[in-house]
N, C-alpha and C positions, 0 to 999 in steps of 0.2 A: 777137679776144676780149679783153676787159679782165679782168685778174686782180686780186684783192685781196691785199694784202701786209701782214703785221704784223711787229713786231720786238720781241724781248726783248734789252735791252742791259744787260750786266753789267760790273762792274769800276769803274775810276776815271773821273773826269771827262774825261780825255784820250780814253779809249775811247768815252765818251759823245758827244764831238764827232764822232768818226769815224762813229758810228751816225747822228747827225743829218745828216751829209753823204750817207750811204747812202740815207736816206729821201728826201732831196731828189732824188738821182739817179734813184731808182725812180719818183717822182712825175713828174719831167720826162720820163721815158720812156713815160709813159702808164699806169703801174700805179696802182691805187686803194689808198690807205693805209687800214689798218683798225686801230682801237685794240684790238679784241678778237681775240686770236689764234685763238679757237675759231671765229671767223667767216671766217677768212682762207683763201685758196687756197694761199698760201705764207707761211712764217714764217722770218725770219732770226734766228739767235741770235748776237749780237755778244759773243763770249766773252772772259773774262779767264783768263790762265794764269800769273799772277804767283807765287802761293804755293799750297800744297796745298789750303787751305780754299777758295780761289777756283776752283781746278780742279774740285774736287768740286761746287761750286755750278753751274758751267758744265755739267758732265756730267749732273747731275741734271735741269737744265732741258732739255737735249737729249733725254734719255730720256722726260721727261714729254711733250714735244711728239711724240716718236716714237709714244707710245701714242695721241695724238690722230690721228696719221696712220693708224694701224692701224684706227681707228674709221671712216675713210673720208672725212672732211671735208677734211683737209689733203692737198694734192697735191704739195707740195715743201717739204722741210726743208733750210735753208741754214745752214751753220756758217762764220762768219768771225771775225775778231778774233785775240787773242793765243793762245788754245788751238789754233785751227786752224793758225796759223803755226808753233807749236812742236811740235804732235803730229799733223801731217797724216797720217802713215802709220797711226798707231794709230786715228784716227777712221775712215779709209777701210777698215781691216781689221776693226775691232771694232764699228762702228756702221753696219750696212748700210742702216738707215733714212734715213741722211743722203744727200740727193740732190746737194747742191752743197757742196763744201769749197774754200774760197778763203783764201789768205794776204792779209795787209794790202796788199800791192802790187797786188792785183786789185780793190781797192775801187772804183776808177774804172770798172771794167768790169762792175760788179755787175748792171746792168739787162740787158745782153746775155747774161750767163752764166745769169741766172735765166730769161729768156725761152727760151733754148736748152733748159734742163732741162725746163721746162713743156711745150714743144712737141714735144720729141723723146722725152720719158719716159726719158731716159738719165742716167747719172751725169755730173756736170761737176766738173772740178778745175782750179784755176788758181793757180799760185804764182810770179808774177813776182818780180823783185828788190824788196826792201823799199823801196828808194828811189823806187819807182814809186807809193807811197802818195800820193794827192793831199793837199797841205797847205792848200789853199784851195778854195773852191767854195761853192755854195749849201747852206743848212742848213734843216732843219725842227726848231725847238727842241723839246726834250723837257723843258726846265725851264719854270717859270712865265714868262710873257711879260716880266716886269720884270727877270729875271736871266738871264745867259748866260755860259758859259765861253768864253774866248778863248784858243785854243791857239796859242802863238807859235813853237813849235819841236817837232821830233819826234826820237825816238831818244836815245841816251845814250852818252857816251864815258868815263864815270867808272870803269867796271869794278870796282865794289864786289864783293868775293869771294863774297857770298851771293846776288847778284842776277842773274836771267836776262834782264832787260830788254834789254841790248845784243844778246843772242842773238835776241830776239824782234823788237825794233823797229828794230835797226840803228844806224848811226852817228848822232851828233847833227847835226841840220841845222835852222838857223833859217829862218824865213820873212822875206822882205824887209820892212823897216819900213813902206814905203808900202802893201804888201799887207795887213799886219795892221791898219793904221789905217783902210784902206778898209773892211775887214770890220767893224771896230768902229763906224764911222760908219753902215753899213747896219743893224747891230743896234740902234744908238741910235735911228735913224729909225723902227724897227719898234716902239719902246716900251721897250727895255731900259734900265734905270737903273743896274744893278749889273753891271760886268764883272769876272769872276773870271779872272785871268791864270794860265795853266797851261802847263807843259811838263814833261818828265822832270827837267830841271834849269833852272828858270826864270831863275836868276841868270846862267846862261852865255849868255843870249840875245845873238846878234850876233857872238860871238867868231869863229865860222867864216866869216861873210860879210864882216865889216868889220875883223877883226883886233883888236877890243877889245870889252869888255863894254858893250852898248848898251841894257840894260834901262832905265836912267834916261832916256835920250833917248826911248825908246819911250813910257815912262810920261808924260813931259811932253807928247808929242804927243796921247796919249789924253785927258789932262786938258783939252785944248782943245776937245773935242767937247762942245757945249753941253748936250745931253740927258743925258749921263752924269753921275750923281751920286756913285756909289761905284766905286772900283777896289780890288780885293782881290788879294793875292799868295799863291799856294800853291807848294809844292815849291821852296823856296829853299835853295841849298847853302851851308853855313856859311862855307866858304873864300872865297866870292865875295860876301860882304856888305861892300861897299865904302863908304867915306865918301861917295862921290858918290851912291850909292843912298840912304843914310840922309839926306843933305841933301835929295835929291829928295822923299823921304817927308815930311820936316819942312816943306818949303816948299809942297807941293801939297796943298790941303785935300781934294781928291777922293780921294786915296790914303788908304785906311783905315789906321789904326795897328793893323794886324793882319798877322802874318806866320806862315806855316807853314814851320818850320825843322827838317826831320828830322835828328836828331843820331845816332840808332841806338845809341850807347853813349857812355860817358865814359872808360872805362879805356883808357889809352894802349896797353897791350898788346893788348887786344881790338880797338881801332880799327885798329891796324896789321895785325892778322890780317884785318880786314874790308877792307883797302886804303883806309882813310879816315884823314884827318889829325885831329889834336887830342888833347887830354888834359883832365882835369877843370879845371885852372887856366885854360887858354886859352879853353875853351868857356864857363866861368863868367864870365870877363872879357868875352867877346863879348856874352853875354846882358846883363850889367850896363851895358856901354857902349851897347848898343842902347836899353835902357830910359832911360838918362840922356839920350840924344839925342832920344828920342821918348817923352815922358811920356804915360802911358796906354796904351803899346803892349801889345797882347795877343799873346802868343807861344804857338803850338801846336808840339808836337814829337812824334816817335815814337821808340820804343826797341825793340830786339830783346833779349829775355831768352833765355839758354840757348844762345848762340852757341858753337860748338865750342871747347873749352878754357876756357870761362868757369868760374872757381873761385868758391868762396863769398866769397873776398876781393874778386874782381872784382864780384860781384853786390852785395855790401855797399857797395862804392864807388859803384856806380850808384844804389843806394837813397839813399845820403847826398847824392849830386849832385841827385837829384830833389827832395829836401827843401830843399836850399840854393837851387836855382834857382827853385823855386816857379812852374813854368810854369802859365799860365792854362788851357791845354788840353793834353792828353797822351794818347797811345795807346801801349800796350806789347803787343807780340806775341811769342809763342813762336817761336823760330827754326824756319824751315821748310827742311829739307834738300833743295835743288833740284838735280836731276841736271844734269850738264854745267857746274856752277859750281865754282870752286876750293874753296869752303868745304865742299862736299859730300864732298870727299876728305880733309878734315883729320882728324887723329886726335882722340881725346878728345871724341867726340860726346856731348852731354848727354842723359840719359834723358828721354823724353817727359813723364813726370809731373813731373819736376823743372823742366823748361822751363815747363810750364804753371803750376806753383805759383809760380815766380819772377815770371812775367808778372802773375799775379793779385796778388802782394804789391806790385808797383810800382803797380798800379791802385788798390789800397787806400790807399796813401800819397797818390796823386793825388786821390782822392775827398775826403780830409780837407782837402787844400789848396784844392780847388774850393769846398768848403763855406764856408771862411773868405773866399775871394775873392768868392763870391756874396753873403755877408752884408755885405761891405764896399761892395757896390754899392747897398745900401738907402739911400735918401735922394738918390741921383743921378737926374738926368734924362738919358735916352738917346734918341737918334733911333732909331726902329724902322721897318724896311721891312715893311709890312703884307702878310701872306701868306694870310690867310683868317680864318674864324670857326669856332670849335669849338662846335657846337650843344649837345653834352653839358655842356661846362664853362661855356657861355654867356659865352665870352670870345673876344676877338680874339687873334690870335697873329702873330708876325713875328720878325724877327731884327735884332739891333743890330750895330754894327760888330764886336763881339766874337765873332760867330757866323757861320761858314761854313755853307752849306746841307748837310744830311744828316749832317755829322760833329759839329757842335756843338749847343748848346742853342737854346731858344726864349725869347722874351719873351711872356708871356700877360698881357693887360691888358683892362680894362673901358673903355668910352667912351660918353659921353652922346650924342655925335653920331657915327653909324657912319662910320668912315673907308673909303676906297676901297682895294681890294686893289692893291698896287703903289705906294701912297702912302707917304711917309716922314713919320712923326708923332713928336712928343716924348712920351715916357712916363716918368712919375715912378715909380721903383722902390720898391716897398713890402715885398717879400719875396723869398726865394730858397730853392730846394730842388733839390739835385743839380746838374744842368747848367742848369736853367731859372730864369728870373727872373719876378716877378709885379709888376704895377703898374697905374697909372691914366693914361689919356691926359691930358697936361698942355697946356692952351691949344689953339691952332689948329695943325694939321699943315701941312706944306709939300709941294709937288709935286716 
């Protein structure tokens, strides 16, 4: 009997890649993939368990699908991903509706595990070592066909005191460079023009396999793939921004002048408590150096407000740093007290309302900065990767080099000659509002 399978994938792009590999494994094993979970015999929830809000989202999704199961259509509910890896016992004990609970190390076995559950009508659990997680294999893209995430490593060794990722995903392990390039070539041949390079710590790539940081060498190999037009970097650790990497970005036209550089704080005292390096002076010097080396560089960062022991002085230092650095893109999150992390046991935990208020204040400062930066774009011509047409606004929309999917803004524009989705076209910017830009297609677009 052929079963239909749907998936709900939550969390970060790295988890999304795992989900795409799960879908490919299921299809190769004879399952029929189904976009509508309400029509599926089985549904996988590929969960996130990073911080409290993500855990709540995952749990809500599982409970929603459990109700679907009670209505009789759904035959098997599968939970995998970070929440399953981290809270296996709680899921097994408190969610009897879940039929299959598997850790990330069992992803390569998903088809057999699901088939077993469907045929035996029994509970299935599997939690191999995290290192058993497949780092390469077939994928069924859940992104638009012109864009794909390229995961180059798994796990993390940084041991930031607030972060549960090493507990959930295991040690840092890079994929061999030839393996990554081969996957990128396959993606490019399928129509992908934008590769978004991701890992828990992208800048650490290669250190475990080759004894040195090999991200620049990998990027130069990726730039040789003819069909690839854009290469974007996410999750870069500030301590590993080398001159070699900046030189590579300066010399290779396909590498976008965009970098996600999570800093988390600027106070030297708070960073030490986070088990992270840096202070306001060194971090500001890094940002200025990067911008000098790469004119037009768009920097995205994230900060945590309300870390244990954060005083009003620490917070004011952070607010001043945000104003001085004037990041193009920024997210600020209230500290989430995660069990089994060193920071959860620290004294002087900050009250919830104060954490939230501080995070909101940082975002208010950032919105003012982004308004100014957006207005400064007026009069420029930007290449835009076309993603679709908004019937209500009667405008095309897409992303420029300054915008990563899902987290940044859009460029909305009019065009006399309709462009093709996936095409890169020049757009003259005529206005800005919030995170978004507005414009008119300028001249002829390129493929």
